[in-house]
C-alpha atoms as one frame of an Amber mdcrd trajectory, in Angstrom:
protein
  54.535 105.831  18.890  56.796 102.804  19.218  59.926 104.775  18.326  60.171
 106.898  21.532  59.191 103.880  23.661  61.917 101.748  22.088  64.444 104.522
  22.754  63.478 104.657  26.442  63.723 100.870  26.735  67.094 100.868  25.033
  68.396 103.553  27.419  67.096 101.590  30.414  68.740  98.398  29.154  72.026
 100.247  28.688  71.821 101.616  32.226  71.168  98.121  33.582  74.086  96.728
  31.644  76.353  99.508  32.945  75.463 100.306  36.570  78.017 103.123  36.607
  75.916 104.973  34.046  73.093 105.389  36.573  75.368 106.489  39.432  75.238
 110.260  40.027  78.372 112.142  39.093  80.679 112.850  42.022  81.117 116.424
  43.203  84.644 117.787  42.966  85.610 120.595  45.339  86.034 123.961  43.691
  85.516 127.679  44.107  81.746 127.296  44.429  81.944 124.161  46.596  84.996
 124.449  48.871  86.218 121.192  50.332  85.411 122.322  53.886  81.723 122.509
  52.950  81.753 118.893  51.757  84.118 116.917  53.963  85.393 117.076  57.518
  88.640 115.684  58.890  89.213 114.103  62.287  92.160 112.655  64.183  91.086
 110.105  66.775  93.034 108.307  69.506  91.903 105.502  71.794  93.612 107.360
  74.634  95.484 110.617  75.114  98.211 109.638  77.591 101.142 107.510  76.474
 104.355 106.349  78.123 107.645 107.540  76.628 109.122 105.372  73.868 105.788
 103.708  73.111 103.730 103.400  69.950 101.022 106.053  69.413  98.264 104.658
  67.164  96.125 107.415  65.639  93.173 107.151  63.279  92.807 109.651  60.433
  89.195 109.948  59.269  87.492 111.753  56.383  83.714 112.138  56.629  81.340
 113.187  53.826  78.906 115.749  55.258  76.615 115.776  52.220  74.040 113.619
  50.445  76.221 113.620  47.312  79.170 111.591  46.096  82.378 113.552  46.677
  85.628 112.946  44.798  88.884 113.681  46.624  92.076 114.169  44.656  95.585
 115.032  45.789  97.152 117.904  43.887 100.679 117.032  42.787 101.621 120.554
  41.751 104.935 120.667  39.922 105.247 116.870  40.200 102.152 116.228  38.081
 104.031 115.268  34.898 107.153 113.867  36.539 105.841 110.832  38.417 105.152
 107.341  37.068 101.561 106.187  37.053 100.370 104.904  40.407  98.374 101.787
  41.106  94.599 101.828  40.911  92.742 101.449  44.203  91.761  97.846  44.831
  90.430  97.895  48.410  88.875  99.929  51.186  90.725 102.364  53.405  92.291
 105.807  53.205  95.581 105.751  51.231  98.562 107.000  53.236  99.261 109.485
  50.423  95.923 111.161  51.159  96.883 111.427  54.827 100.102 113.198  53.811
  98.356 115.409  51.248  98.885 118.587  53.253 100.724 121.615  51.965 104.086
 120.436  50.550 103.066 116.875  51.544 103.082 117.454  55.282 100.407 115.643
  57.275 100.397 117.111  60.743 100.900 120.390  62.480 102.493 119.456  65.811
 102.888 122.169  68.415 104.807 121.722  71.643 105.959 124.331  74.095 109.082
 125.954  72.701 108.628 124.598  69.171 105.223 125.397  67.601 106.288 124.142
  64.151 107.622 120.734  65.102 105.389 118.919  62.614 106.613 120.933  59.643
 109.784 118.853  59.631 108.089 115.671  58.384 107.407 115.387  54.649 106.208
 112.293  52.779 106.255 113.118  49.092 104.679 110.676  46.608 106.786 108.379
  44.438 103.890 107.766  41.996 100.701 109.482  40.967  98.001 109.230  43.634
  94.565 107.745  42.838  91.451 109.698  43.700  88.869 108.388  46.125  85.099
 108.839  46.054  83.145 109.161  49.285  79.558 107.973  49.181  76.888 110.211
  50.739  77.461 110.608  54.499  80.164 107.936  54.354  83.528 107.997  56.074
  86.900 106.455  55.373  89.960 106.204  57.556  93.404 104.823  58.233  94.909
 103.875  61.608  98.620 103.507  62.141 101.430 104.202  64.614 102.245 107.846
  63.994 105.698 107.476  65.597 106.788 105.658  62.426 106.961 109.104  60.861
 107.150 111.333  63.960 109.557 109.476  66.296 110.051 112.556  68.484 106.479
 112.074  69.748 107.919 109.259  71.869 109.657 111.884  73.996 108.056 113.340
  77.123 105.913 116.388  76.419 102.433 117.721  75.775 101.580 117.938  72.070
  98.800 119.594  70.095  98.159 117.878  66.761  96.140 119.219  63.829  95.646
 117.446  60.528  95.464 119.630  57.413  95.091 117.355  54.349  94.509 118.406
  50.740  96.927 121.340  50.838  95.292 122.586  54.026  91.802 123.032  52.565
  90.307 121.244  55.563  91.545 120.983  59.125  90.766 118.700  62.037  90.017
 119.855  65.541  93.141 119.788  67.726  94.073 116.562  69.473  96.054 116.959
  72.703  98.441 114.121  73.562 100.545 113.795  76.680 103.667 111.636  76.635
 105.216 111.073  80.033 107.270 108.671  82.080 104.776 106.217  83.514 105.317
 105.241  87.137 104.424 102.218  89.196 104.283 101.878  92.976 106.278  99.352
  94.972 104.713  98.795  98.387 106.784  96.899 100.958 104.548  95.342 103.620
 104.988  93.036 106.596 103.743  90.260 104.298 105.953  91.067 101.301 105.993
  93.345  98.265 103.035  94.590  96.223 103.574  96.059  92.752 100.897  98.496
  91.564 100.480  99.052  87.827  98.684 102.384  87.553  95.759 102.781  85.150
  96.651 106.188  83.722  94.059 106.054  80.965  91.220 104.820  83.165  91.529
 107.231  86.091  94.183 109.907  85.449  93.222 112.240  88.329  93.076 109.409
  90.846  96.451 108.085  89.640  98.008 111.544  90.043  96.529 111.850  93.552
  97.789 108.413  94.587 101.275 109.151  93.258 101.305 112.481  95.084 100.481
 110.757  98.384 103.128 108.102  97.758 105.773 110.745  97.030 104.787 112.532
 100.272 105.487 109.219 102.109 101.882 109.356 103.330 101.374 105.577 103.297
 104.593 104.675 105.124 103.649 103.073 108.443  99.897 102.774 107.747  98.168
  99.396 107.851  95.822  96.992 106.102  93.177  97.453 108.767  90.275  95.558
 107.209  90.534  92.084 105.668  87.885  89.966 103.985  89.563  86.979 102.255
  86.578  86.526  99.915  86.215  90.194  98.983  89.069  92.650  99.542  91.773
  93.971 101.835  91.671  97.685 102.752  94.437 100.116 103.704  95.505 103.757
 103.696  93.569 105.151 106.664  95.684 107.484 108.854  93.502 106.579 111.872
  93.696 102.862 111.191  89.950 102.297 111.509  88.497 103.431 108.157  87.381
 106.900 109.325  90.462 108.947 108.463  91.285 111.193 105.506  94.433 112.829
 104.197  95.614 115.895 106.146  94.916 118.280 103.283  91.238 117.312 103.355
  91.142 116.980  99.578  88.655 114.554  98.056  88.235 113.308  94.497  85.244
 113.033  92.240  84.473 109.660  90.653  86.357 108.338  87.621  84.230 105.269
  87.030  85.552 103.304  84.069  85.382 100.001  82.279  88.082  98.224  84.295
  86.412  95.229  86.007  87.054  94.637  89.698  88.844  91.311  89.716  91.694
  89.712  91.647  94.301  92.413  92.309  92.232  95.399  91.118  92.820  98.468
  93.300  89.969 100.891  93.953  89.444 104.062  95.971  87.390 103.614  99.139
  84.260 105.744  99.590  82.228 106.924 102.559  78.571 106.064 102.981  75.983
 108.791 103.295  73.285 106.533 104.732  72.496 102.841 104.513  73.917 101.546
 101.258  74.239 104.967  99.579  77.798 105.980  98.675  79.233 109.476  98.603
  80.903 109.288  95.184  82.886 112.484  95.920  84.451 111.180  99.164  87.563
 109.396  97.792  90.589 110.667  99.723  93.466 108.312 100.530  92.046 104.928
 101.484  92.140 102.107  98.951  91.209  98.461  98.695  92.576  95.498  96.719
  90.113  92.882  95.468  90.671  89.255  96.388  88.315  87.904  93.708  86.011
  89.010  90.911  83.451  91.393  92.474  81.074  92.596  89.721  78.911  94.546
  92.185  81.765  97.081  92.490  81.908  97.792  88.741  80.795 101.323  87.966
  80.384 102.191  91.667  84.031 102.638  92.656  87.024 104.070  90.808  89.503
 101.404  89.697  92.908 103.082  89.362  95.554 100.351  89.606  96.194  96.648
  89.289  98.387  94.655  91.665 100.145  92.108  89.490 102.941  89.586  89.327
 103.516  86.286  91.175 105.236  88.028  94.089 102.294  90.409  94.542  99.765
  87.593  94.381 101.658  85.687  97.079 101.766  88.831  99.253  98.014  89.328
  98.812  97.421  85.724  99.835  99.458  86.232 103.018  97.616  89.475 103.881
  94.255  87.778 103.366  95.371  84.913 105.651  96.052  87.284 108.577  94.250
  86.017 111.721  91.069  87.932 112.548  89.147  88.442 115.761  85.471  87.922
 116.509  84.687  91.296 114.924  86.237  90.189 111.647  89.090  92.703 111.941
  92.728  91.550 111.881  94.192  90.795 115.294  97.437  92.400 114.166  97.005
  94.644 111.081  99.590  94.223 108.346 101.803  97.298 108.183 102.902  99.144
 105.040 106.586  99.702 105.664 107.245 101.893 102.634 105.509 102.894  99.421
 107.737 104.153  96.617 107.074 105.352  93.052 109.503 104.043  90.430 109.622
 104.208  86.640 107.395 101.583  85.078 108.859  99.208  82.482 108.592 100.560
  78.942 105.900  98.578  77.129 106.950  96.650  74.037 106.253  98.324  70.701
 103.661  96.281  68.782
């Protein structure tokens, strides 16, 4: 009776001494278990609009969909016996070679109007054998880097559709649409000086496009800052000059509430009130306001779409806020917007 018991105890002791012996064997994709049934691929971006000539950081993610360990290997094909031995994995993270493990070592399919196979031009073949990785049950692993290191043409203006097809195309990500364009900023010349508006493309893209359209139509030329509260905000952009006017086309915008805090210099779209303190969130038209201080009560209730910045702009804001006001709190002589012009924004530095 002691013999079988001793055998069980010996096996248990061996398992304790070698934890790997008790770990379930990893599943390898094959004919009966295709990779797509085990793992999913995703490309993720913090934003989808980028200025020309800027970095485009993308995150490539592999996610285990099962309750099993899954081993992922890169097939080297004809190179299998011709490459020196690669280094063993010593840390966390998705190896770049696994990112570029697509068919013929291509990572991305990049489609743009007029050239649907743009991404097929970029190949990153391995210089050494590539270690396998094992995904724990329901785990994910990823790598984030500036994709323009390998695809510099993505810094050019255009609209791109990206798909990631790793492991010789056995799995495929959902498409990621990126827009690369020339970012603009608005220079507003007023009776008090110049204001420079940095537009928040990623926070409120539809509002930014609307504002730029009005600027390019010369809509704001000659209008005034008709309401001034030095502790809160200055307001402008009303064609009637009293806060009741809208743009001639009658178009209004829905809300694009975002995480940008309303602080000194933050520009938001003005809204109409339905009754009492209730706001009509779909009433944004052409009027805007510029905050004179941090106003947390505005966060999440108005659309922030630009930031007035720079020493010159701050001095202009100070002068506008200092405009003499009458007994009704309105400026005795409203500050006029002489011209508002859209110009190319400075290209941001590459990190």
